[in-house]
C-alpha positions in Angstrom: 18.4 5.4 -12.7 18.7 2.4 -15.1 20.8 0.5 -12.6 18.3 1.2 -9.9 15.4 -0.1 -12.1 17.4 -3.4 -12.8 18.1 -3.9 -9.1 14.5 -3.4 -8.2 13.4 -5.8 -10.9 15.8 -8.5 -9.7 14.6 -8.0 -6.1 11.2 -9.1 -7.3 12.3 -12.6 -8.3 12.3 -14.1 -4.7 9.1 -12.3 -3.9 7.3 -13.7 -7.0 8.7 -17.2 -6.2 7.4 -17.1 -2.6 4.0 -15.8 -3.9 3.7 -18.6 -6.5 4.5 -21.3 -3.9 2.0 -19.9 -1.4 -0.8 -19.6 -4.0 -0.2 -23.1 -5.3 -0.1 -24.7 -1.9 -3.2 -22.9 -0.7 -5.2 -24.1 -3.6 -4.1 -27.7 -3.3 -4.5 -28.1 0.5 -8.0 -26.7 0.4 -10.6 -29.4 1.0 -12.7 -30.5 -2.0 -12.1 -32.5 -5.2 -12.7 -30.6 -8.5 -13.2 -34.0 -10.3 -15.9 -35.1 -7.9 -17.6 -31.7 -8.1 -17.5 -31.7 -11.9 -19.0 -35.3 -12.2 -21.7 -34.8 -9.5 -22.8 -36.9 -6.6 -23.7 -40.0 -8.7 -20.2 -40.4 -10.1 -18.3 -43.6 -9.2 -14.8 -43.7 -7.7 -13.4 -45.0 -11.0 -14.9 -42.1 -13.0 -13.5 -39.6 -10.5 -10.1 -41.2 -10.6 -10.2 -41.3 -14.4 -11.1 -37.5 -14.6 -8.4 -36.7 -12.0 -5.9 -38.5 -14.2 -7.1 -36.6 -17.2 -6.8 -33.2 -15.3 -3.3 -34.1 -14.1 -4.4 -34.0 -10.4 -2.8 -37.4 -9.6 0.6 -36.2 -10.6 3.0 -35.5 -7.6 2.5 -32.0 -6.2 6.0 -30.9 -6.9 5.7 -31.9 -10.6 2.3 -30.1 -10.8 3.9 -26.9 -9.4 6.9 -27.1 -11.8 4.6 -27.6 -14.8 2.4 -24.8 -13.6 5.3 -22.3 -13.2 6.8 -23.3 -16.6 3.4 -22.6 -18.3 2.9 -19.3 -16.4 6.3 -18.1 -17.5 5.2 -18.9 -21.1 2.0 -16.9 -20.6 -0.2 -19.9 -20.2 -2.3 -19.7 -16.9 -4.1 -23.0 -17.6 -7.5 -24.1 -18.7 -10.7 -23.6 -16.7 -12.4 -26.9 -15.7 -15.8 -25.4 -15.8 -15.8 -22.4 -18.2 -14.2 -24.5 -21.0 -11.8 -21.7 -22.0 -8.3 -20.6 -21.1 -7.8 -18.8 -17.9 -6.1 -15.9 -19.8 -9.2 -15.5 -22.0 -11.5 -15.6 -19.0 -9.3 -13.1 -17.1 -9.3 -10.7 -20.0 -13.0 -10.9 -20.5 -13.7 -10.1 -16.8 -10.9 -7.5 -16.3 -12.7 -4.6 -18.0 -15.4 -4.2 -15.4 -13.0 -4.6 -12.5 -10.5 -2.1 -14.0 -13.3 0.4 -14.8 -14.6 0.2 -11.3 -11.2 0.5 -9.7 -10.3 3.6 -11.8 -13.6 5.3 -11.0 -13.3 4.5 -7.3 -9.8 5.9 -7.3 -11.0 9.1 -8.9 -13.8 9.4 -6.3 -11.2 8.8 -3.5 -8.8 11.4 -4.9 -11.4 14.1 -5.6 -12.6 13.8 -1.9 -9.4 13.1 -0.2 -6.8 15.5 -1.5 -8.8 18.8 -1.0 -10.1 17.5 2.3 -6.6 16.6 3.6 -5.2 20.0 2.5 -8.1 21.9 4.1 -7.8 20.0 7.3 -4.0 20.7 7.5 -4.3 24.4 6.7 -7.1 24.9 9.2 -5.8 22.6 12.0 -8.0 22.5 15.1 -10.9 24.3 13.4 -14.4 22.9 13.1 -13.8 22.0 9.5 -10.6 20.1 10.5 -12.5 18.1 13.2 -15.4 17.4 10.8 -13.1 16.1 8.1 -11.2 13.9 10.6 -14.6 12.6 11.9 -15.5 11.8 8.3 -12.3 9.9 7.7 -12.8 7.9 10.9 -16.3 7.2 9.7 -15.0 6.2 6.3 -12.5 3.8 7.7 -14.9 2.3 10.2 -17.9 1.6 8.0 -17.6 -1.6 5.8 -17.9 -1.0 2.1 -20.8 -3.5 1.8 -22.8 -1.6 4.4 -22.3 1.7 2.6 -23.2 -0.1 -0.7 -26.5 -1.3 0.8 -27.3 2.2 2.1 -26.6 3.7 -1.4 -28.8 1.0 -3.1 -31.7 1.7 -0.7 -31.6 5.5 -0.8 -30.3 6.4 -4.3 -31.3 3.3 -6.2 -34.6 2.2 -4.6 -36.1 5.3 -3.0 -34.9 8.1 -5.4 -34.5 5.9 -8.5 -31.6 8.1 -9.7 -29.3 5.3 -10.7 -29.5 1.5 -11.4 -28.7 -0.7 -8.5 -27.1 -3.6 -10.3 -25.5 -4.7 -13.6 -22.8 -3.4 -15.9 -22.6 -1.8 -19.4 -19.3 -1.7 -21.2 -17.8 1.7 -22.3 -18.6 0.9 -25.9 -22.3 1.3 -25.1 -21.8 5.0 -24.3 -20.1 6.9 -21.6 -23.2 7.7 -19.5 -24.7 4.2 -20.0 -21.5 2.7 -18.6 -21.0 5.3 -15.8 -24.5 5.1 -14.3 -23.9 1.5 -13.4 -20.5 2.2 -11.8 -21.2 5.4 -9.8 -22.8 3.7 -6.7 -20.2 0.9 -6.4 -17.4 3.4 -7.0 -18.6 5.6 -4.2 -19.0 2.7 -1.8 -15.5 1.4 -2.7 -13.8 4.8 -3.0 -15.0 6.3 0.3 -12.9 4.0 2.4 -9.8 4.8 0.4 -10.6 8.5 0.5 -10.5 8.4 4.3 -7.1 6.8 4.3 -5.7 9.2 1.7 -7.2 12.2 3.4 -5.6 11.3 6.7 -2.2 10.8 5.1 -2.5 14.1 3.2 -3.3 15.9 6.4 -0.4 14.4 8.3 2.1 14.9 5.5 1.0 18.5 4.9 1.2 19.3 8.6 4.8 18.1 8.7 5.8 20.2 5.7 3.9 23.3 6.7 6.0 23.5 9.9 9.3 23.1 8.0 11.9 25.9 8.0 11.7 26.5 4.3 8.0 27.2 4.6 8.6 29.7 7.4 11.2 31.3 5.2 8.8 31.6 2.3 6.2 33.2 4.6 8.8 35.6 5.9 9.6 36.6 2.2 5.9 37.4 1.7 5.0 34.5 -0.6 1.2 34.2 -0.9 -0.3 31.5 1.3 -2.0 29.8 -1.7 1.4 29.5 -3.4 3.0 28.2 -0.2 0.3 25.5 0.2 0.1 24.3 -3.4 3.5 25.0 -4.9 5.8 24.3 -2.0 4.1 22.3 0.7 1.9 20.0 -1.4 4.8 19.1 -3.7 7.1 18.2 -0.8 4.4 16.3 1.0 3.3 14.3 -2.0 5.8 11.4 -1.7 4.0 9.6 1.2 0.7 10.5 -0.3 1.8 8.9 -3.6 2.7 5.7 -1.8 -0.8 5.5 -0.2 -2.5 6.2 -3.6 -0.5 3.3 -5.2 -1.4 0.9 -2.4 -5.1 1.9 -2.4 -5.3 1.3 -6.2 -3.9 -2.2 -5.7 -6.5 -2.7 -2.9 -9.3 -1.5 -5.2 -8.3 -4.0 -7.9 -8.0 -6.8 -5.5 -10.6 -5.9 -2.9 -13.7 -5.3 -5.0 -15.0 -8.8 -4.6 -17.8 -8.0 -2.2 -18.8 -4.8 -4.1 -18.9 -6.6 -7.5 -21.0 -9.3 -5.9 -23.5 -6.8 -4.4 -23.9 -4.8 -7.6 -23.7 -7.9 -9.8 -20.7 -6.6 -11.8 -19.1 -9.4 -13.9 -15.6 -8.6 -12.9 -12.7 -10.9 -11.8 -13.9 -10.7 -8.2 -17.2 -12.4 -9.0 -15.3 -14.9 -11.2 -13.1 -15.9 -8.3 -16.1 -16.4 -6.0 -17.7 -18.7 -8.6 -14.5 -20.5 -9.1 -13.9 -21.1 -5.4 -17.4 -22.7 -5.1 -16.5 -25.1 -8.0 -12.8 -25.7 -6.9 -11.7 -24.5 -10.3 -8.0 -24.5 -9.4 -6.5 -23.1 -12.6 -8.9 -20.0 -12.5 -8.3 -19.3 -8.8 -4.5 -19.7 -9.1 -4.4 -17.6 -12.3 -6.6 -14.7 -10.9 -4.9 -14.6 -7.5 -1.5 -14.7 -9.2 -2.5 -11.9 -11.6 -3.8 -9.7 -8.7 -0.8 -10.3 -6.6 1.7 -9.6 -9.4 -0.3 -6.5 -10.3 0.0 -5.3 -6.7 3.7 -6.0 -6.6 4.3 -4.1 -9.9 2.1 -1.2 -8.8 4.3 -0.9 -5.7 7.4 -1.1 -8.0 6.1 1.7 -10.1 5.5 3.8 -7.0 9.1 3.1 -5.9 10.4 4.1 -9.3 8.4 7.3 -9.2 9.7 7.9 -5.7 13.2 7.6 -7.0 12.5 9.8 -10.0 10.9 12.6 -7.9 13.5 12.4 -5.1 17.0 11.3 -6.2 18.0 10.9 -2.6 16.0 7.6 -2.6 18.3 6.2 -5.3 21.4 7.2 -3.4 20.2 5.8 -0.1 19.6 2.3 -1.6 22.9 2.0 -3.5 
């Protein structure tokens, strides 16, 4: 298992290299001069060039990339042009709201999806199966921002059950924090629930028709035990993959939801930084999200190999 982990970690090096190059180039070929934006419309060309020199923007692009990578490897993501603090500090201060929202949205998705997928598979062709599949199609078709606006109008404005915008940290009390996250978590988690429910149904259907399930039924094993002890356990590997991918999507894809609900997460920070051409922040946040996504998938692969040793043998 240790050798497998080392091989998987080494395989990430070229992936991370390509990611770093792409992120760096995208930021520097995007139109807009951060020095000109910082100084305003009345700045002279000499002042702009002086600030570009100070920020290191006149250095050759390759040198800028090498310096950036060396600093990143040492844990230094740079210094924000506008927030006047290190990117690492800004990232840490905005990570809490994003992570809280992603975790709650994932819980919402799992609570809806796993029981729904199992019910649909065990009652294939029934009205409940068709209803659940229609719900999953609806969940995948409706954009999260549209569902967010619907929840704000009905639950927030009409019924006044929950606040429609803002954020309270967990240190202010569990309910005080949760009431601000429930609506955005539902709007964000519903789409992921639809994906996980469909995968759960498909995977469960494959296992429920396997020979060892037929043998268990022939031996008189209770249907409940067949579903939850035998079928779900063997069907869980592809479901686990989708869960890992959806969590990465929740962390990276909450930009619109954070903006609609005015949550001060890293998504909102990226939007503000793009408007200001704050390259160090954009590069740092995108790199963090991408690397997080890569390592979440790595963890899923390792769990895969731990649960099913055949995976390790196949990749030797």
